[in-house]
PyMOL Python script that loads the backbone (N, CA, C, O; Angstrom):
from pymol import cmd

cmd.read_pdbstr("""\
ATOM      1  N   UNK A   1       1.093  -1.354   0.217  1.00  0.00           N
ATOM      2  CA  UNK A   1       0.132   0.068  -0.122  1.00  0.00           C
ATOM      3  C   UNK A   1       1.094   1.135  -0.217  1.00  0.00           C
ATOM      4  O   UNK A   1       2.301   0.965  -0.046  1.00  0.00           O
ATOM      5  N   UNK A   2       0.643   2.050  -0.445  1.00  0.00           N
ATOM      6  CA  UNK A   2       1.597   3.578  -0.814  1.00  0.00           C
ATOM      7  C   UNK A   2       1.290   4.399   0.251  1.00  0.00           C
ATOM      8  O   UNK A   2       0.264   5.075   0.182  1.00  0.00           O
ATOM      9  N   UNK A   3       1.855   4.447   1.027  1.00  0.00           N
ATOM     10  CA  UNK A   3       2.029   5.324   2.391  1.00  0.00           C
ATOM     11  C   UNK A   3       2.284   6.866   2.016  1.00  0.00           C
ATOM     12  O   UNK A   3       1.425   7.706   2.282  1.00  0.00           O
ATOM     13  N   UNK A   4       3.579   7.233   1.345  1.00  0.00           N
ATOM     14  CA  UNK A   4       4.024   8.350   1.148  1.00  0.00           C
ATOM     15  C   UNK A   4       3.869   8.635  -0.385  1.00  0.00           C
ATOM     16  O   UNK A   4       4.504   8.210  -1.350  1.00  0.00           O
ATOM     17  N   UNK A   5       2.829   9.485  -0.286  1.00  0.00           N
ATOM     18  CA  UNK A   5       2.315   9.708  -1.861  1.00  0.00           C
ATOM     19  C   UNK A   5       3.527  10.771  -2.345  1.00  0.00           C
ATOM     20  O   UNK A   5       3.817  10.549  -3.521  1.00  0.00           O
ATOM     21  N   UNK A   6       4.223  11.741  -1.823  1.00  0.00           N
ATOM     22  CA  UNK A   6       4.903  12.361  -1.829  1.00  0.00           C
ATOM     23  C   UNK A   6       6.254  11.961  -2.579  1.00  0.00           C
ATOM     24  O   UNK A   6       6.645  12.435  -3.646  1.00  0.00           O
ATOM     25  N   UNK A   7       6.942  10.902  -1.732  1.00  0.00           N
ATOM     26  CA  UNK A   7       7.924  10.215  -2.703  1.00  0.00           C
ATOM     27  C   UNK A   7       7.421   8.844  -3.170  1.00  0.00           C
ATOM     28  O   UNK A   7       8.291   7.999  -3.381  1.00  0.00           O
ATOM     29  N   UNK A   8       6.430   8.583  -3.317  1.00  0.00           N
ATOM     30  CA  UNK A   8       6.087   6.975  -3.591  1.00  0.00           C
ATOM     31  C   UNK A   8       6.540   6.051  -2.873  1.00  0.00           C
ATOM     32  O   UNK A   8       7.281   5.246  -3.437  1.00  0.00           O
ATOM     33  N   UNK A   9       6.258   5.869  -1.456  1.00  0.00           N
ATOM     34  CA  UNK A   9       7.007   4.747  -0.606  1.00  0.00           C
ATOM     35  C   UNK A   9       5.676   4.066  -0.184  1.00  0.00           C
ATOM     36  O   UNK A   9       4.588   4.553   0.124  1.00  0.00           O
ATOM     37  N   UNK A  10       6.178   2.593  -0.281  1.00  0.00           N
ATOM     38  CA  UNK A  10       5.169   1.972   0.169  1.00  0.00           C
ATOM     39  C   UNK A  10       5.393   1.222   1.480  1.00  0.00           C
ATOM     40  O   UNK A  10       6.465   1.309   2.079  1.00  0.00           O
ATOM     41  N   UNK A  11       4.346   0.468   1.928  1.00  0.00           N
ATOM     42  CA  UNK A  11       4.429   0.334   3.728  1.00  0.00           C
ATOM     43  C   UNK A  11       6.101  -0.826   3.590  1.00  0.00           C
ATOM     44  O   UNK A  11       7.225  -0.761   4.088  1.00  0.00           O
ATOM     45  N   UNK A  12       5.370  -1.815   2.605  1.00  0.00           N
ATOM     46  CA  UNK A  12       6.580  -2.820   2.010  1.00  0.00           C
ATOM     47  C   UNK A  12       7.889  -2.135   2.333  1.00  0.00           C
ATOM     48  O   UNK A  12       8.608  -2.721   3.142  1.00  0.00           O
ATOM     49  N   UNK A  13       8.299  -1.032   1.851  1.00  0.00           N
ATOM     50  CA  UNK A  13       9.666  -0.556   1.761  1.00  0.00           C
ATOM     51  C   UNK A  13       9.901  -0.086   3.086  1.00  0.00           C
ATOM     52  O   UNK A  13      10.974  -0.399   3.602  1.00  0.00           O
ATOM     53  N   UNK A  14       8.929   0.751   3.859  1.00  0.00           N
ATOM     54  CA  UNK A  14       9.105   1.025   4.989  1.00  0.00           C
ATOM     55  C   UNK A  14       9.523   0.075   5.901  1.00  0.00           C
ATOM     56  O   UNK A  14      10.501   0.211   6.636  1.00  0.00           O
ATOM     57  N   UNK A  15       8.532  -1.225   5.849  1.00  0.00           N
ATOM     58  CA  UNK A  15       8.653  -1.958   7.271  1.00  0.00           C
ATOM     59  C   UNK A  15      10.130  -3.007   6.695  1.00  0.00           C
ATOM     60  O   UNK A  15      10.587  -3.791   7.527  1.00  0.00           O
ATOM     61  N   UNK A  16      10.861  -2.942   5.130  1.00  0.00           N
ATOM     62  CA  UNK A  16      12.070  -3.358   5.097  1.00  0.00           C
ATOM     63  C   UNK A  16      12.968  -2.352   5.534  1.00  0.00           C
ATOM     64  O   UNK A  16      13.980  -2.868   6.007  1.00  0.00           O
ATOM     65  N   UNK A  17      12.987  -0.961   5.560  1.00  0.00           N
ATOM     66  CA  UNK A  17      13.978  -0.239   6.283  1.00  0.00           C
ATOM     67  C   UNK A  17      14.107  -0.737   7.924  1.00  0.00           C
ATOM     68  O   UNK A  17      15.144  -0.960   8.548  1.00  0.00           O
ATOM     69  N   UNK A  18      12.871  -0.821   8.336  1.00  0.00           N
ATOM     70  CA  UNK A  18      12.968  -1.028   9.560  1.00  0.00           C
ATOM     71  C   UNK A  18      13.471  -2.252  10.053  1.00  0.00           C
ATOM     72  O   UNK A  18      13.938  -2.421  11.179  1.00  0.00           O
ATOM     73  N   UNK A  19      13.342  -3.188   9.067  1.00  0.00           N
ATOM     74  CA  UNK A  19      13.915  -4.656   9.688  1.00  0.00           C
ATOM     75  C   UNK A  19      15.298  -4.692   9.268  1.00  0.00           C
ATOM     76  O   UNK A  19      15.956  -5.709   9.490  1.00  0.00           O
ATOM     77  N   UNK A  20      15.894  -3.537   8.593  1.00  0.00           N
ATOM     78  CA  UNK A  20      17.062  -3.624   8.330  1.00  0.00           C
ATOM     79  C   UNK A  20      17.983  -2.449   9.244  1.00  0.00           C
ATOM     80  O   UNK A  20      19.154  -2.118   9.059  1.00  0.00           O
ATOM     81  N   UNK A  21      17.112  -2.004  10.183  1.00  0.00           N
ATOM     82  CA  UNK A  21      17.458  -1.008  11.287  1.00  0.00           C
ATOM     83  C   UNK A  21      17.262   0.214  11.666  1.00  0.00           C
ATOM     84  O   UNK A  21      17.675   0.853  12.634  1.00  0.00           O
ATOM     85  N   UNK A  22      16.505   0.501  10.690  1.00  0.00           N
ATOM     86  CA  UNK A  22      15.586   2.083  10.852  1.00  0.00           C
ATOM     87  C   UNK A  22      14.605   1.984  11.642  1.00  0.00           C
ATOM     88  O   UNK A  22      13.569   1.372  11.382  1.00  0.00           O
ATOM     89  N   UNK A  23      14.930   2.787  13.035  1.00  0.00           N
ATOM     90  CA  UNK A  23      14.329   2.575  14.068  1.00  0.00           C
ATOM     91  C   UNK A  23      13.480   3.693  14.573  1.00  0.00           C
ATOM     92  O   UNK A  23      12.746   3.576  15.555  1.00  0.00           O
ATOM     93  N   UNK A  24      13.611   4.819  13.842  1.00  0.00           N
ATOM     94  CA  UNK A  24      13.132   6.230  14.231  1.00  0.00           C
ATOM     95  C   UNK A  24      12.619   6.893  12.880  1.00  0.00           C
ATOM     96  O   UNK A  24      13.315   6.690  11.886  1.00  0.00           O
ATOM     97  N   UNK A  25      11.356   7.743  12.727  1.00  0.00           N
ATOM     98  CA  UNK A  25      11.080   8.280  11.820  1.00  0.00           C
ATOM     99  C   UNK A  25      12.420   8.874  11.082  1.00  0.00           C
ATOM    100  O   UNK A  25      12.715   8.368   9.999  1.00  0.00           O
ATOM    101  N   UNK A  26      13.164   9.816  11.555  1.00  0.00           N
ATOM    102  CA  UNK A  26      14.603  10.007  10.584  1.00  0.00           C
ATOM    103  C   UNK A  26      15.410   9.165  10.068  1.00  0.00           C
ATOM    104  O   UNK A  26      16.078   9.440   9.072  1.00  0.00           O
ATOM    105  N   UNK A  27      15.456   8.071  10.649  1.00  0.00           N
ATOM    106  CA  UNK A  27      16.627   7.041   9.888  1.00  0.00           C
ATOM    107  C   UNK A  27      15.256   6.358   8.940  1.00  0.00           C
ATOM    108  O   UNK A  27      15.593   6.010   7.808  1.00  0.00           O
ATOM    109  N   UNK A  28      14.041   6.180   9.230  1.00  0.00           N
ATOM    110  CA  UNK A  28      13.357   5.712   7.894  1.00  0.00           C
ATOM    111  C   UNK A  28      13.195   6.894   6.684  1.00  0.00           C
ATOM    112  O   UNK A  28      13.194   6.577   5.494  1.00  0.00           O
ATOM    113  N   UNK A  29      13.072   8.145   7.094  1.00  0.00           N
ATOM    114  CA  UNK A  29      13.264   9.323   6.039  1.00  0.00           C
ATOM    115  C   UNK A  29      14.744   8.904   5.405  1.00  0.00           C
ATOM    116  O   UNK A  29      14.802   8.796   4.181  1.00  0.00           O
ATOM    117  N   UNK A  30      15.754   8.701   6.069  1.00  0.00           N
ATOM    118  CA  UNK A  30      17.051   9.177   5.468  1.00  0.00           C
ATOM    119  C   UNK A  30      17.178   7.764   4.427  1.00  0.00           C
ATOM    120  O   UNK A  30      17.827   7.995   3.407  1.00  0.00           O
ATOM    121  N   UNK A  31      16.682   6.446   4.545  1.00  0.00           N
ATOM    122  CA  UNK A  31      17.085   5.373   4.266  1.00  0.00           C
ATOM    123  C   UNK A  31      15.737   5.334   2.858  1.00  0.00           C
ATOM    124  O   UNK A  31      15.992   4.764   1.797  1.00  0.00           O
ATOM    125  N   UNK A  32      14.498   5.957   3.081  1.00  0.00           N
ATOM    126  CA  UNK A  32      13.630   5.540   1.794  1.00  0.00           C
ATOM    127  C   UNK A  32      12.942   6.756   1.437  1.00  0.00           C
ATOM    128  O   UNK A  32      12.237   6.832   0.430  1.00  0.00           O
ATOM    129  N   UNK A  33      13.160   7.855   2.367  1.00  0.00           N
ATOM    130  CA  UNK A  33      12.490   9.267   2.229  1.00  0.00           C
ATOM    131  C   UNK A  33      10.804   9.555   2.425  1.00  0.00           C
ATOM    132  O   UNK A  33      10.148  10.501   1.989  1.00  0.00           O
ATOM    133  N   UNK A  34      10.366   8.407   3.226  1.00  0.00           N
ATOM    134  CA  UNK A  34       9.113   8.716   3.905  1.00  0.00           C
ATOM    135  C   UNK A  34       9.016   9.917   4.767  1.00  0.00           C
ATOM    136  O   UNK A  34       9.969  10.171   5.504  1.00  0.00           O
ATOM    137  N   UNK A  35       8.179  10.533   4.761  1.00  0.00           N
ATOM    138  CA  UNK A  35       7.866  11.371   5.874  1.00  0.00           C
ATOM    139  C   UNK A  35       8.819  12.748   5.702  1.00  0.00           C
ATOM    140  O   UNK A  35       8.822  13.608   6.583  1.00  0.00           O
ATOM    141  N   UNK A  36       9.674  12.877   4.407  1.00  0.00           N
ATOM    142  CA  UNK A  36      10.408  13.841   4.151  1.00  0.00           C
ATOM    143  C   UNK A  36       9.805  14.955   3.628  1.00  0.00           C
ATOM    144  O   UNK A  36      10.456  15.996   3.529  1.00  0.00           O
ATOM    145  N   UNK A  37       8.753  14.903   3.306  1.00  0.00           N
ATOM    146  CA  UNK A  37       8.480  16.121   2.571  1.00  0.00           C
ATOM    147  C   UNK A  37       7.185  17.079   3.070  1.00  0.00           C
ATOM    148  O   UNK A  37       7.393  18.105   3.718  1.00  0.00           O
ATOM    149  N   UNK A  38       5.824  16.638   2.701  1.00  0.00           N
ATOM    150  CA  UNK A  38       4.750  17.058   3.480  1.00  0.00           C
ATOM    151  C   UNK A  38       4.586  16.636   5.058  1.00  0.00           C
ATOM    152  O   UNK A  38       4.147  17.461   5.860  1.00  0.00           O
ATOM    153  N   UNK A  39       4.901  15.524   5.399  1.00  0.00           N
ATOM    154  CA  UNK A  39       5.052  14.905   6.776  1.00  0.00           C
ATOM    155  C   UNK A  39       3.082  14.680   7.026  1.00  0.00           C
ATOM    156  O   UNK A  39       2.454  15.060   8.014  1.00  0.00           O
ATOM    157  N   UNK A  40       2.493  13.944   5.754  1.00  0.00           N
ATOM    158  CA  UNK A  40       0.953  13.826   5.990  1.00  0.00           C
ATOM    159  C   UNK A  40       1.030  12.353   6.349  1.00  0.00           C
ATOM    160  O   UNK A  40      -0.004  11.803   6.729  1.00  0.00           O
ATOM    161  N   UNK A  41       2.336  11.557   6.250  1.00  0.00           N
ATOM    162  CA  UNK A  41       2.231  10.056   6.144  1.00  0.00           C
ATOM    163  C   UNK A  41       2.762   9.564   7.269  1.00  0.00           C
ATOM    164  O   UNK A  41       2.887   8.355   7.463  1.00  0.00           O
ATOM    165  N   UNK A  42       3.202  10.695   8.303  1.00  0.00           N
ATOM    166  CA  UNK A  42       4.365  10.127   9.653  1.00  0.00           C
ATOM    167  C   UNK A  42       3.282   9.320  10.369  1.00  0.00           C
ATOM    168  O   UNK A  42       3.598   8.159  10.630  1.00  0.00           O
ATOM    169  N   UNK A  43       1.762   9.822  10.823  1.00  0.00           N
ATOM    170  CA  UNK A  43       1.338   8.952  11.426  1.00  0.00           C
ATOM    171  C   UNK A  43       1.041   7.487  11.344  1.00  0.00           C
ATOM    172  O   UNK A  43       0.655   6.746  12.248  1.00  0.00           O
ATOM    173  N   UNK A  44       1.383   7.110   9.650  1.00  0.00           N
ATOM    174  CA  UNK A  44       1.250   5.931   9.233  1.00  0.00           C
ATOM    175  C   UNK A  44       2.678   5.124   9.425  1.00  0.00           C
ATOM    176  O   UNK A  44       2.675   3.919   9.677  1.00  0.00           O
ATOM    177  N   UNK A  45       3.735   5.781   9.304  1.00  0.00           N
ATOM    178  CA  UNK A  45       5.233   5.639   9.280  1.00  0.00           C
ATOM    179  C   UNK A  45       5.548   5.339  10.935  1.00  0.00           C
ATOM    180  O   UNK A  45       6.474   4.578  11.216  1.00  0.00           O
ATOM    181  N   UNK A  46       4.778   5.940  11.958  1.00  0.00           N
ATOM    182  CA  UNK A  46       4.760   5.656  13.245  1.00  0.00           C
ATOM    183  C   UNK A  46       4.432   4.316  13.729  1.00  0.00           C
ATOM    184  O   UNK A  46       4.989   3.527  14.492  1.00  0.00           O
ATOM    185  N   UNK A  47       3.031   4.304  12.842  1.00  0.00           N
ATOM    186  CA  UNK A  47       2.521   2.775  13.000  1.00  0.00           C
ATOM    187  C   UNK A  47       3.103   1.698  12.968  1.00  0.00           C
ATOM    188  O   UNK A  47       3.355   0.824  13.796  1.00  0.00           O
ATOM    189  N   UNK A  48       3.400   1.943  11.315  1.00  0.00           N
ATOM    190  CA  UNK A  48       4.946   0.835  11.145  1.00  0.00           C
ATOM    191  C   UNK A  48       5.964   0.389  11.861  1.00  0.00           C
ATOM    192  O   UNK A  48       6.398  -0.753  12.014  1.00  0.00           O
ATOM    193  N   UNK A  49       6.337   1.532  12.331  1.00  0.00           N
ATOM    194  CA  UNK A  49       7.612   1.416  13.494  1.00  0.00           C
ATOM    195  C   UNK A  49       7.090   0.708  14.177  1.00  0.00           C
ATOM    196  O   UNK A  49       7.451  -0.468  14.220  1.00  0.00           O
ATOM    197  N   UNK A  50       5.887   1.257  15.078  1.00  0.00           N
ATOM    198  CA  UNK A  50       5.387   0.549  16.356  1.00  0.00           C
ATOM    199  C   UNK A  50       5.078  -1.014  16.178  1.00  0.00           C
ATOM    200  O   UNK A  50       5.237  -1.847  17.070  1.00  0.00           O
ATOM    201  N   UNK A  51       4.765  -1.190  15.307  1.00  0.00           N
ATOM    202  CA  UNK A  51       4.337  -2.468  14.701  1.00  0.00           C
ATOM    203  C   UNK A  51       5.656  -3.434  14.695  1.00  0.00           C
ATOM    204  O   UNK A  51       5.929  -4.366  15.451  1.00  0.00           O
ATOM    205  N   UNK A  52       6.197  -3.034  13.871  1.00  0.00           N
ATOM    206  CA  UNK A  52       7.742  -3.525  13.329  1.00  0.00           C
ATOM    207  C   UNK A  52       8.568  -3.930  14.758  1.00  0.00           C
ATOM    208  O   UNK A  52       8.894  -5.071  15.089  1.00  0.00           O
ATOM    209  N   UNK A  53       8.822  -2.629  15.540  1.00  0.00           N
ATOM    210  CA  UNK A  53       9.017  -3.230  16.801  1.00  0.00           C
ATOM    211  C   UNK A  53       8.820  -4.060  17.709  1.00  0.00           C
ATOM    212  O   UNK A  53       9.638  -4.550  18.488  1.00  0.00           O
ATOM    213  N   UNK A  54       7.380  -4.283  17.589  1.00  0.00           N
ATOM    214  CA  UNK A  54       6.963  -5.367  18.705  1.00  0.00           C
ATOM    215  C   UNK A  54       6.926  -6.764  17.748  1.00  0.00           C
ATOM    216  O   UNK A  54       6.580  -7.817  18.282  1.00  0.00           O
ATOM    217  N   UNK A  55       7.238  -6.741  16.538  1.00  0.00           N
ATOM    218  CA  UNK A  55       7.300  -7.900  15.569  1.00  0.00           C
ATOM    219  C   UNK A  55       8.927  -8.470  15.861  1.00  0.00           C
ATOM    220  O   UNK A  55       9.168  -9.621  16.226  1.00  0.00           O
ATOM    221  N   UNK A  56       9.701  -7.685  15.682  1.00  0.00           N
ATOM    222  CA  UNK A  56      11.237  -7.751  15.591  1.00  0.00           C
ATOM    223  C   UNK A  56      12.155  -7.984  17.288  1.00  0.00           C
ATOM    224  O   UNK A  56      12.033  -7.082  18.117  1.00  0.00           O
ATOM    225  N   UNK A  57      12.727  -8.812  17.515  1.00  0.00           N
ATOM    226  CA  UNK A  57      13.192  -9.165  18.715  1.00  0.00           C
ATOM    227  C   UNK A  57      14.527  -7.730  18.477  1.00  0.00           C
ATOM    228  O   UNK A  57      14.932  -7.127  17.483  1.00  0.00           O
ATOM    229  N   UNK A  58      14.934  -7.644  20.335  1.00  0.00           N
ATOM    230  CA  UNK A  58      15.455  -6.693  20.446  1.00  0.00           C
ATOM    231  C   UNK A  58      17.035  -7.194  20.714  1.00  0.00           C
ATOM    232  O   UNK A  58      17.274  -8.320  21.149  1.00  0.00           O
ATOM    233  N   UNK A  59      18.064  -6.233  20.405  1.00  0.00           N
ATOM    234  CA  UNK A  59      19.187  -6.626  20.140  1.00  0.00           C
ATOM    235  C   UNK A  59      19.714  -6.717  19.146  1.00  0.00           C
ATOM    236  O   UNK A  59      20.859  -7.168  19.123  1.00  0.00           O
ATOM    237  N   UNK A  60      18.902  -6.221  17.677  1.00  0.00           N
ATOM    238  CA  UNK A  60      19.633  -6.380  16.469  1.00  0.00           C
ATOM    239  C   UNK A  60      20.287  -4.813  16.219  1.00  0.00           C
ATOM    240  O   UNK A  60      19.762  -3.837  16.756  1.00  0.00           O
ATOM    241  N   UNK A  61      21.297  -4.708  15.484  1.00  0.00           N
ATOM    242  CA  UNK A  61      22.354  -3.484  15.247  1.00  0.00           C
ATOM    243  C   UNK A  61      21.663  -2.494  14.791  1.00  0.00           C
ATOM    244  O   UNK A  61      21.111  -2.586  13.695  1.00  0.00           O
ATOM    245  N   UNK A  62      21.577  -1.408  15.531  1.00  0.00           N
ATOM    246  CA  UNK A  62      20.840  -0.491  14.691  1.00  0.00           C
ATOM    247  C   UNK A  62      21.410   0.132  13.331  1.00  0.00           C
ATOM    248  O   UNK A  62      22.632   0.184  13.190  1.00  0.00           O
ATOM    249  N   UNK A  63      20.701   0.528  12.492  1.00  0.00           N
ATOM    250  CA  UNK A  63      21.697   1.337  11.088  1.00  0.00           C
ATOM    251  C   UNK A  63      22.423   2.265  11.486  1.00  0.00           C
ATOM    252  O   UNK A  63      22.159   2.934  12.485  1.00  0.00           O
ATOM    253  N   UNK A  64      23.665   2.468  10.592  1.00  0.00           N
ATOM    254  CA  UNK A  64      24.358   3.394  10.808  1.00  0.00           C
ATOM    255  C   UNK A  64      24.177   4.127   9.248  1.00  0.00           C
ATOM    256  O   UNK A  64      24.171   3.643   8.116  1.00  0.00           O
ATOM    257  N   UNK A  65      24.048   5.381   9.710  1.00  0.00           N
ATOM    258  CA  UNK A  65      23.900   6.388   8.664  1.00  0.00           C
ATOM    259  C   UNK A  65      24.803   7.494   8.504  1.00  0.00           C
ATOM    260  O   UNK A  65      24.607   8.322   9.394  1.00  0.00           O
ATOM    261  N   UNK A  66      25.853   7.874   7.591  1.00  0.00           N
ATOM    262  CA  UNK A  66      26.892   8.576   7.935  1.00  0.00           C
ATOM    263  C   UNK A  66      27.249   8.965   6.837  1.00  0.00           C
ATOM    264  O   UNK A  66      28.240   9.687   6.730  1.00  0.00           O
TER     265      UNK A  66
END
""", "prot")
cmd.dss("prot")
cmd.show_as("cartoon", "prot")
cmd.util.cbc("prot")
cmd.orient("prot")
């Protein structure tokens, strides 16, 4: 499902970013662009982040962005 209309980012792309270590809005935005334009998708991004946090075991490495 399309979540970020501005950047054409789907929920699957956001979930993949979170599974690969993007654990915050900012990191999701850096990885795939969601939430970096108008911000209208941020509530949906937050829901995906929360759902993925609940499903993903703790102790996974954080995504290094540099």
